[in-house]
DSSP file (Angstrom, degrees, kcal/mol; ACC not computed):
  #  RESIDUE AA STRUCTURE BP1 BP2  ACC     N-H-->O    O-->H-N    N-H-->O    O-->H-N    TCO  KAPPA ALPHA  PHI   PSI    X-CA   Y-CA   Z-CA
    1    1 A M              0   0    0      0, 0.0     2,-0.1     0, 0.0    79,-0.0   0.000 360.0 360.0 360.0 130.8   23.5    6.0  -17.2
    2    2 A S        -     0   0    0      1,-0.1     2,-0.1     2,-0.1    79,-0.1  -0.399 360.0-120.1 -72.0 150.4   22.2    4.3  -14.1
    3    3 A D     >  -     0   0    0     -2,-0.1     4,-2.2     1,-0.1     3,-0.4  -0.420  30.9 -97.3 -86.9 171.2   18.5    3.8  -13.8
    4    4 A Y  H  > S+     0   0    0      1,-0.2     4,-2.6     2,-0.2     5,-0.2   0.874 122.0  50.8 -54.6 -44.0   16.4    5.2  -10.9
    5    5 A F  H  > S+     0   0    0      1,-0.2     4,-2.6     2,-0.2    -1,-0.2   0.846 108.3  51.8 -69.8 -33.3   16.5    2.0   -8.9
    6    6 A D  H  > S+     0   0    0     -3,-0.4     4,-2.4     2,-0.2    -1,-0.2   0.929 111.8  47.0 -65.1 -44.7   20.2    1.7   -9.1
    7    7 A I  H  X S+     0   0    0     -4,-2.2     4,-2.4     2,-0.2    -2,-0.2   0.921 113.2  49.3 -61.6 -44.6   20.6    5.2   -7.9
    8    8 A Q  H  X S+     0   0    0     -4,-2.6     4,-2.6    -5,-0.2     5,-0.2   0.923 110.7  49.7 -61.4 -45.4   18.1    4.6   -5.1
    9    9 A D  H  X S+     0   0    0     -4,-2.6     4,-2.2     1,-0.2    -1,-0.2   0.910 112.6  47.1 -60.9 -43.0   19.9    1.4   -4.0
   10   10 A R  H  X S+     0   0    0     -4,-2.4     4,-2.2     2,-0.2    -1,-0.2   0.896 111.4  52.2 -65.9 -39.7   23.3    3.2   -3.9
   11   11 A F  H  X S+     0   0    0     -4,-2.4     4,-2.5     1,-0.2    -2,-0.2   0.949 113.3  42.5 -60.5 -51.0   21.8    6.1   -2.0
   12   12 A Y  H  X S+     0   0    0     -4,-2.6     4,-2.4     2,-0.2    -1,-0.2   0.842 111.2  55.4 -69.6 -32.6   20.3    3.8    0.7
   13   13 A A  H  X S+     0   0    0     -4,-2.2     4,-2.0    -5,-0.2    -1,-0.2   0.933 112.6  42.4 -64.1 -43.9   23.4    1.6    0.9
   14   14 A K  H  X S+     0   0    0     -4,-2.2     4,-2.9     2,-0.2     5,-0.2   0.888 111.8  55.2 -69.3 -37.6   25.5    4.7    1.6
   15   15 A M  H  X S+     0   0    0     -4,-2.5     4,-2.5    -5,-0.2    -2,-0.2   0.929 108.6  48.1 -59.4 -44.2   22.9    6.1    4.0
   16   16 A K  H  X S+     0   0    0     -4,-2.4     4,-2.7     2,-0.2    -2,-0.2   0.931 112.9  47.7 -62.6 -45.7   23.0    2.8    6.0
   17   17 A L  H  X S+     0   0    0     -4,-2.0     4,-1.7     1,-0.2    -2,-0.2   0.920 113.6  47.6 -60.6 -43.8   26.8    2.8    6.2
   18   18 A D  H  X>S+     0   0    0     -4,-2.9     5,-2.3     2,-0.2     6,-0.8   0.854 111.5  50.7 -68.6 -34.0   26.8    6.5    7.2
   19   19 A Y  H ><5S+     0   0    0     -4,-2.5     3,-1.1    -5,-0.2    -2,-0.2   0.944 111.7  47.5 -65.0 -46.9   24.2    5.9    9.9
   20   20 A E  H 3<5S+     0   0    0     -4,-2.7    -2,-0.2     1,-0.3    -1,-0.2   0.782 111.0  51.9 -66.3 -26.8   26.1    2.9   11.3
   21   21 A S  H 3<5S-     0   0    0     -4,-1.7    -1,-0.3    -5,-0.2    -2,-0.2   0.542 120.6-107.4 -87.7  -6.4   29.3    5.0   11.3
   22   22 A G  T <<5S+     0   0    0     -3,-1.1    -3,-0.2    -4,-0.5     3,-0.1   0.491  83.5 123.8  98.8   3.3   27.7    7.9   13.2
   23   23 A L  S   <S+     0   0    0     -5,-2.3     2,-1.0     1,-0.3    -4,-0.2   0.907  80.6  48.7 -62.5 -39.1   27.3   10.5   10.5
   24   24 A I  S    S+     0   0    0     -6,-0.8    -1,-0.3    -9,-0.2    -2,-0.2  -0.828  74.5 160.5 -99.6  95.2   23.6   10.6   11.2
   25   25 A A        +     0   0    0     -2,-1.0    -1,-0.1    -3,-0.1    -2,-0.1   0.375  22.3 123.8-104.1   4.1   23.8   10.9   14.9
   26   26 A N    >   -     0   0    0      1,-0.2     3,-1.5    -3,-0.1     4,-0.2  -0.542  46.9-158.2 -71.3 112.8   20.3   12.2   15.8
   27   27 A P  G >  S+     0   0    0      0, 0.0     3,-1.4     0, 0.0    -1,-0.2   0.731  86.4  71.9 -66.3 -20.4   18.9    9.7   18.4
   28   28 A V  G 3  S+     0   0    0      1,-0.3     4,-0.2     2,-0.1    25,-0.1   0.789  93.5  57.4 -62.3 -26.5   15.3   10.8   17.5
   29   29 A L  G X> S+     0   0    0     -3,-1.5     4,-2.1     1,-0.2     3,-0.5   0.469  74.5 100.2 -86.0  -1.9   15.7    9.0   14.2
   30   30 A K  H <> S+     0   0    0     -3,-1.4     4,-2.8     1,-0.2     5,-0.2   0.894  79.7  52.8 -53.6 -45.3   16.5    5.6   15.6
   31   31 A P  H 3> S+     0   0    0      0, 0.0     4,-1.9     0, 0.0    -1,-0.2   0.881 108.4  52.0 -60.6 -34.6   12.9    4.3   15.1
   32   32 A Y  H <> S+     0   0    0     -3,-0.5     4,-3.4    -4,-0.2    -2,-0.2   0.950 112.6  43.6 -63.0 -48.3   13.1    5.3   11.5
   33   33 A F  H  X>S+     0   0    0     -4,-2.1     4,-2.6     2,-0.2     5,-0.9   0.852 109.6  56.7 -69.2 -33.4   16.3    3.5   10.9
   34   34 A D  H  X5S+     0   0    0     -4,-2.8     6,-2.2    -5,-0.3     4,-0.9   0.915 115.8  38.2 -60.3 -41.2   15.1    0.4   12.8
   35   35 A W  H  X5S+     0   0    0     -4,-1.9     4,-0.6     4,-0.2    -2,-0.2   0.934 119.4  46.7 -72.0 -47.5   12.2    0.3   10.4
   36   36 A K  H  <5S+     0   0    0     -4,-3.4    -3,-0.2    -5,-0.2    -2,-0.2   0.893 132.6   9.4 -65.8 -43.5   14.1    1.2    7.3
   37   37 A F  H  <5S+     0   0    0     -4,-2.6    -3,-0.2    -5,-0.2    -1,-0.2   0.637 127.7  47.3-116.1 -18.1   17.1   -1.0    7.6
   38   38 A Y  H  <<S-     0   0    0     -5,-0.9    -3,-0.2    -4,-0.9    -2,-0.1   0.159 101.4-111.8-121.7  18.8   16.6   -3.5   10.5
   39   39 A H     <  +     0   0    0     -4,-0.6    -4,-0.2     1,-0.2    -3,-0.1   0.703  52.7 163.5  64.5  26.7   13.0   -4.8    9.8
   40   40 A A        -     0   0    0     -6,-2.2    -1,-0.2    -7,-0.1    -2,-0.1  -0.542  48.9 -98.8 -67.3 142.4   11.2   -3.3   12.7
   41   41 A P    >   -     0   0    0      0, 0.0     3,-2.2     0, 0.0     4,-0.2  -0.302  21.0-122.1 -66.0 148.4    7.5   -3.4   11.9
   42   42 A L  G >  S+     0   0    0      1,-0.3     3,-2.3     2,-0.2    -7,-0.1   0.797 108.4  73.8 -57.7 -28.5    5.8   -0.2   10.6
   43   43 A S  G 3  S+     0   0    0      1,-0.3    -1,-0.3     3,-0.0    -3,-0.0   0.652  82.1  69.5 -63.4 -13.8    3.5   -0.4   13.6
   44   44 A T  G <  S+     0   0    0     -3,-2.2     2,-0.8     1,-0.2    -1,-0.3   0.607  87.3  75.1 -77.5 -10.3    6.4    0.8   15.8
   45   45 A L    <   -     0   0    0     -3,-2.3    -1,-0.2    -4,-0.2     2,-0.1  -0.831  67.7-179.0-105.0  95.8    6.1    4.2   14.1
   46   46 A D     >  -     0   0    0     -2,-0.8     4,-2.5     1,-0.1     5,-0.2  -0.418  43.0 -99.4 -87.4 171.2    3.1    6.0   15.4
   47   47 A R  H  > S+     0   0    0     68,-0.3     4,-2.8     1,-0.2     5,-0.2   0.872 121.8  51.7 -60.1 -40.2    2.0    9.5   14.3
   48   48 A K  H  > S+     0   0    0      2,-0.2     4,-2.9     1,-0.2    -1,-0.2   0.931 111.0  47.6 -64.1 -44.6    3.6   11.3   17.2
   49   49 A T  H  > S+     0   0    0      2,-0.2     4,-2.4     1,-0.2    -2,-0.2   0.927 113.7  47.9 -60.9 -45.3    6.9    9.5   16.7
   50   50 A L  H  X S+     0   0    0     -4,-2.5     4,-2.7     2,-0.2    -2,-0.2   0.916 112.7  48.8 -61.8 -43.6    6.8   10.3   13.0
   51   51 A F  H  X S+     0   0    0     -4,-2.8     4,-2.6    -5,-0.2    -2,-0.2   0.932 111.5  49.1 -62.5 -46.1    5.9   14.0   13.7
   52   52 A D  H  X S+     0   0    0     -4,-2.9     4,-2.1     1,-0.2    -2,-0.2   0.899 113.0  47.7 -61.1 -41.2    8.7   14.3   16.3
   53   53 A M  H  X S+     0   0    0     -4,-2.4     4,-2.6    -5,-0.2    -1,-0.2   0.928 111.5  50.0 -65.7 -44.2   11.2   12.8   13.8
   54   54 A R  H  X S+     0   0    0     -4,-2.7     4,-2.4     1,-0.2    -2,-0.2   0.902 111.2  49.0 -62.7 -40.6   10.0   15.1   11.0
   55   55 A E  H  X S+     0   0    0     -4,-2.6     4,-2.0     2,-0.2    -1,-0.2   0.905 111.7  49.2 -63.5 -41.8   10.3   18.2   13.2
   56   56 A S  H  X S+     0   0    0     -4,-2.1     4,-2.2     2,-0.2    -2,-0.2   0.906 111.4  49.1 -64.7 -42.3   13.8   17.2   14.3
   57   57 A V  H  X S+     0   0    0     -4,-2.6     4,-2.7     1,-0.2     5,-0.2   0.919 109.4  52.4 -62.5 -44.3   14.9   16.6   10.7
   58   58 A A  H  X S+     0   0    0     -4,-2.4     4,-2.1     1,-0.2    -1,-0.2   0.888 109.1  50.2 -60.6 -39.4   13.5   20.0    9.6
   59   59 A Q  H  X S+     0   0    0     -4,-2.0     4,-1.9     2,-0.2    -1,-0.2   0.917 111.0  48.4 -65.4 -43.2   15.5   21.7   12.4
   60   60 A E  H  X S+     0   0    0     -4,-2.2     4,-2.0     1,-0.2    -2,-0.2   0.914 111.6  50.0 -62.6 -42.1   18.7   19.9   11.3
   61   61 A M  H  X S+     0   0    0     -4,-2.7     4,-3.0     1,-0.2    -1,-0.2   0.884 107.4  54.4 -64.3 -37.9   18.1   20.9    7.7
   62   62 A E  H  X S+     0   0    0     -4,-2.1     4,-2.1     2,-0.2    -1,-0.2   0.900 107.0  50.8 -62.8 -40.8   17.5   24.5    8.7
   63   63 A I  H  X S+     0   0    0     -4,-1.9     4,-1.4     2,-0.2    -1,-0.2   0.921 113.5  44.9 -62.2 -44.1   20.8   24.6   10.5
   64   64 A I  H  X S+     0   0    0     -4,-2.0     4,-1.7     1,-0.2    -2,-0.2   0.898 110.0  55.1 -68.5 -39.5   22.6   23.3    7.4
   65   65 A D  H  < S+     0   0    0     -4,-3.0     6,-0.2     1,-0.2    -1,-0.2   0.887 107.0  50.8 -59.5 -38.8   20.6   25.6    5.2
   66   66 A E  H  < S+     0   0    0     -4,-2.1    -1,-0.2     1,-0.2    -2,-0.2   0.847 108.6  52.0 -67.1 -33.2   21.9   28.6    7.2
   67   67 A K  H  < S+     0   0    0     -4,-1.4    -1,-0.2     1,-0.3    -2,-0.2   0.822 122.7  29.9 -70.9 -31.9   25.4   27.3    6.9
   68   68 A Y  S >< S+     0   0    0     -4,-1.7     3,-1.7     1,-0.1     4,-0.3  -0.663  72.0 172.5-127.4  73.8   25.1   27.1    3.1
   69   69 A P  T 3  S+     0   0    0      0, 0.0     3,-0.2     0, 0.0    -1,-0.1   0.698  78.3  43.9 -63.6 -21.0   22.6   29.8    2.1
   70   70 A D  T >  S+     0   0    0     20,-0.2     3,-1.5     1,-0.1     4,-0.2   0.404  84.2  96.6-101.9   2.4   23.1   29.4   -1.7
   71   71 A A  G X   +     0   0    0     -3,-1.7     3,-1.9     1,-0.3     4,-0.4   0.787  66.4  74.7 -65.1 -28.0   23.0   25.6   -1.8
   72   72 A Y  G >  S+     0   0    0     -4,-0.3     3,-1.2     1,-0.3     4,-0.4   0.749  78.7  77.2 -56.7 -23.7   19.4   25.5   -2.7
   73   73 A R  G <  S+     0   0    0     -3,-1.5     3,-0.3     1,-0.3    -1,-0.3   0.771  96.1  45.7 -59.4 -26.5   20.3   26.6   -6.2
   74   74 A F  G X  S+     0   0    0     -3,-1.9     3,-2.3    -4,-0.2    -1,-0.3   0.584  84.5  92.4 -94.1 -10.9   21.5   23.1   -7.1
   75   75 A L  T <  S+     0   0    0     -3,-1.2    -1,-0.2    -4,-0.4    -2,-0.1   0.738  81.0  58.9 -61.0 -23.3   18.6   21.1   -5.7
   76   76 A S  T 3  S+     0   0    0     -4,-0.4    -1,-0.3    -3,-0.3    -2,-0.1   0.570  82.8 106.6 -82.5  -7.5   16.8   21.0   -9.0
   77   77 A D  S <  S-     0   0    0     -3,-2.3     3,-0.0    10,-0.2    -3,-0.0  -0.417  75.2-118.0 -68.2 146.0   19.7   19.3  -10.7
   78   78 A S        -     0   0    0     -2,-0.1    -1,-0.1     8,-0.1     2,-0.1  -0.621  29.0-107.2 -83.5 143.7   19.2   15.7  -11.6
   79   79 A P        -     0   0    0      0, 0.0     2,-0.3     0, 0.0     5,-0.2  -0.417  33.9-142.7 -65.3 146.6   21.5   13.1  -10.0
   80   80 A A  B >   -A   83   0A   0      3,-1.7     3,-0.9     1,-0.1     6,-0.2  -0.795  19.8-116.8-109.3 154.9   24.0   11.6  -12.4
   81   81 A S  T 3  S+     0   0    0     -2,-0.3     3,-0.3     1,-0.3    -1,-0.1   0.827 118.2  45.2 -60.6 -31.1   25.1    8.0  -12.4
   82   82 A D  T 3  S+     0   0    0      1,-0.3    -1,-0.3   -80,-0.1     2,-0.1   0.607 129.5  23.6 -88.9 -11.5   28.7    9.1  -11.6
   83   83 A D  B X   +A   80   0A   0     -3,-0.9     3,-1.7     1,-0.1    -3,-1.7  -0.599  60.4 174.0-153.2  84.7   27.6   11.5   -8.9
   84   84 A I  T 3  S+     0   0    0     -3,-0.3    -3,-0.1     1,-0.3    -1,-0.1   0.615  83.4  58.8 -72.1  -9.5   24.2   10.8   -7.4
   85   85 A W  T >   +     0   0    0      1,-0.2     3,-1.7     2,-0.1    -1,-0.3   0.199  69.8 115.5-100.0  15.3   24.8   13.6   -4.8
   86   86 A K  G X  S+     0   0    0     -3,-1.7     3,-1.7     1,-0.3     4,-0.2   0.872  70.3  56.8 -52.6 -43.1   25.1   16.2   -7.6
   87   87 A P  G 3  S+     0   0    0      0, 0.0     3,-0.3     0, 0.0    -1,-0.3   0.719 108.9  48.4 -64.0 -16.2   22.0   18.1   -6.5
   88   88 A Y  G X  S+     0   0    0     -3,-1.7     3,-2.3     1,-0.2    -2,-0.2   0.277  74.6 109.3-105.2   9.6   23.5   18.5   -3.0
   89   89 A R  G X   +     0   0    0     -3,-1.7     3,-1.5     1,-0.3    -1,-0.2   0.770  68.2  68.6 -61.1 -25.6   26.9   19.7   -4.0
   90   90 A G  G 3  S+     0   0    0    -19,-0.3    -1,-0.3    -3,-0.3   -19,-0.2   0.630  88.6  66.9 -67.6 -11.9   26.2   23.2   -2.7
   91   91 A Y  G X  S-     0   0    0     -3,-2.3     3,-2.3     1,-0.3    -1,-0.3   0.288  86.6-162.2 -93.7  10.2   26.2   21.7    0.8
   92   92 A G  G X  S+     0   0    0     -3,-1.5     3,-1.9     1,-0.3    -1,-0.3  -0.134  70.2   0.4  51.9-130.8   29.9   21.0    0.8
   93   93 A D  G 3  S+     0   0    0      1,-0.3     3,-0.3     2,-0.1     4,-0.3   0.657 135.0  57.6 -65.8 -15.4   31.0   18.5    3.4
   94   94 A D  G <> S+     0   0    0     -3,-2.3     4,-3.0     1,-0.2    -1,-0.3   0.284  73.4 105.5 -95.8   9.6   27.4   18.2    4.6
   95   95 A R  H <> S+     0   0    0     -3,-1.9     4,-2.2     1,-0.2    -1,-0.2   0.876  80.8  46.3 -62.6 -38.4   26.0   17.1    1.2
   96   96 A Y  H  > S+     0   0    0     -3,-0.3     4,-2.3    -4,-0.2    -1,-0.2   0.959 115.0  46.1 -68.0 -49.2   25.5   13.5    2.2
   97   97 A L  H  > S+     0   0    0     -4,-0.3     4,-2.6     1,-0.2    -2,-0.2   0.926 114.1  48.7 -58.5 -45.6   23.9   14.4    5.6
   98   98 A Y  H  X S+     0   0    0     -4,-3.0     4,-2.7     1,-0.2    -1,-0.2   0.911 109.5  52.0 -63.1 -41.3   21.6   16.9    3.9
   99   99 A S  H  X S+     0   0    0     -4,-2.2     4,-2.2    -5,-0.3    -1,-0.2   0.896 111.2  47.8 -62.9 -38.6   20.6   14.5    1.2
  100  100 A Y  H  X S+     0   0    0     -4,-2.3     4,-3.1     2,-0.2     5,-0.2   0.941 112.4  48.1 -66.0 -46.6   19.7   11.9    3.8
  101  101 A L  H  X S+     0   0    0     -4,-2.6     4,-2.8     1,-0.2    -2,-0.2   0.899 110.7  52.2 -60.8 -40.8   17.7   14.4    5.8
  102  102 A Y  H  X S+     0   0    0     -4,-2.7     4,-1.7    -5,-0.2    -1,-0.2   0.927 113.9  42.8 -60.3 -47.0   15.9   15.6    2.7
  103  103 A G  H  X S+     0   0    0     -4,-2.2     4,-2.4    -5,-0.2    -2,-0.2   0.895 114.1  50.6 -67.2 -41.2   14.9   12.0    1.8
  104  104 A I  H  X S+     0   0    0     -4,-3.1     4,-3.0     2,-0.2     5,-0.2   0.923 107.9  53.0 -63.7 -44.3   14.0   11.1    5.4
  105  105 A E  H  X S+     0   0    0     -4,-2.8     4,-1.8    -5,-0.2    -1,-0.2   0.914 111.3  46.7 -58.4 -43.0   11.8   14.2    5.7
  106  106 A S  H  X S+     0   0    0     -4,-1.7     4,-1.9    -5,-0.2    -1,-0.2   0.927 113.7  47.3 -64.7 -45.3    9.9   13.2    2.5
  107  107 A E  H  X S+     0   0    0     -4,-2.4     4,-2.5     1,-0.2    -2,-0.2   0.884 108.9  54.2 -66.8 -38.0    9.5    9.6    3.6
  108  108 A L  H  X S+     0   0    0     -4,-3.0     4,-2.1     1,-0.2    -1,-0.2   0.898 107.3  51.5 -62.7 -39.2    8.3   10.6    7.0
  109  109 A S  H  X S+     0   0    0     -4,-1.8     4,-0.9    -5,-0.2    -1,-0.2   0.898 110.7  48.2 -62.8 -40.7    5.6   12.7    5.5
  110  110 A Q  H >X S+     0   0    0     -4,-1.9     4,-0.6     1,-0.2     3,-0.6   0.900 110.6  51.3 -65.9 -40.9    4.5    9.8    3.3
  111  111 A L  H >X S+     0   0    0     -4,-2.5     4,-1.6     1,-0.2     3,-1.2   0.875 102.5  59.8 -64.5 -36.7    4.4    7.5    6.3
  112  112 A M  H 3< S+     0   0    0     -4,-2.1    -1,-0.2     1,-0.3    -2,-0.2   0.799  99.8  58.2 -62.3 -26.6    2.3    9.9    8.3
  113  113 A A  H << S+     0   0    0     -4,-0.9    -1,-0.3    -3,-0.6    -2,-0.2   0.713 114.7  34.9 -75.4 -20.0   -0.3    9.6    5.6
  114  114 A I  H <<        0   0    0     -3,-1.2    -2,-0.2    -4,-0.6    -1,-0.2   0.556 360.0 360.0-111.7 -10.3   -0.6    5.9    6.0
  115  115 A V     <        0   0    0     -4,-1.6   -68,-0.3   -69,-0.0    -2,-0.1   0.461 360.0 360.0 -92.6 360.0   -0.1    5.4    9.8
């Protein structure tokens, strides 16, 4: 069984690849990814930018939730070492995107508390 940090590292590595390949295409999120993966200083993320990104992420998640109305049932499942996206399986082909948006929304909320 993988430990938490291994799962986290694999999650962020795939997120970066998927961002660079265009799976995460929302231009509003560019400042987040510049900070997260390309070493832009945290000071480039002001409260308004964080709020706008969080609102945009919430809207995207709502669209996906409407597409998969029963997917929430799996969100309480724990990720497994062989399938770290197990909790998002109810989102079908959008499971990776939804998992990223879910994580980004949480992180943006945390950042808003310190910026």
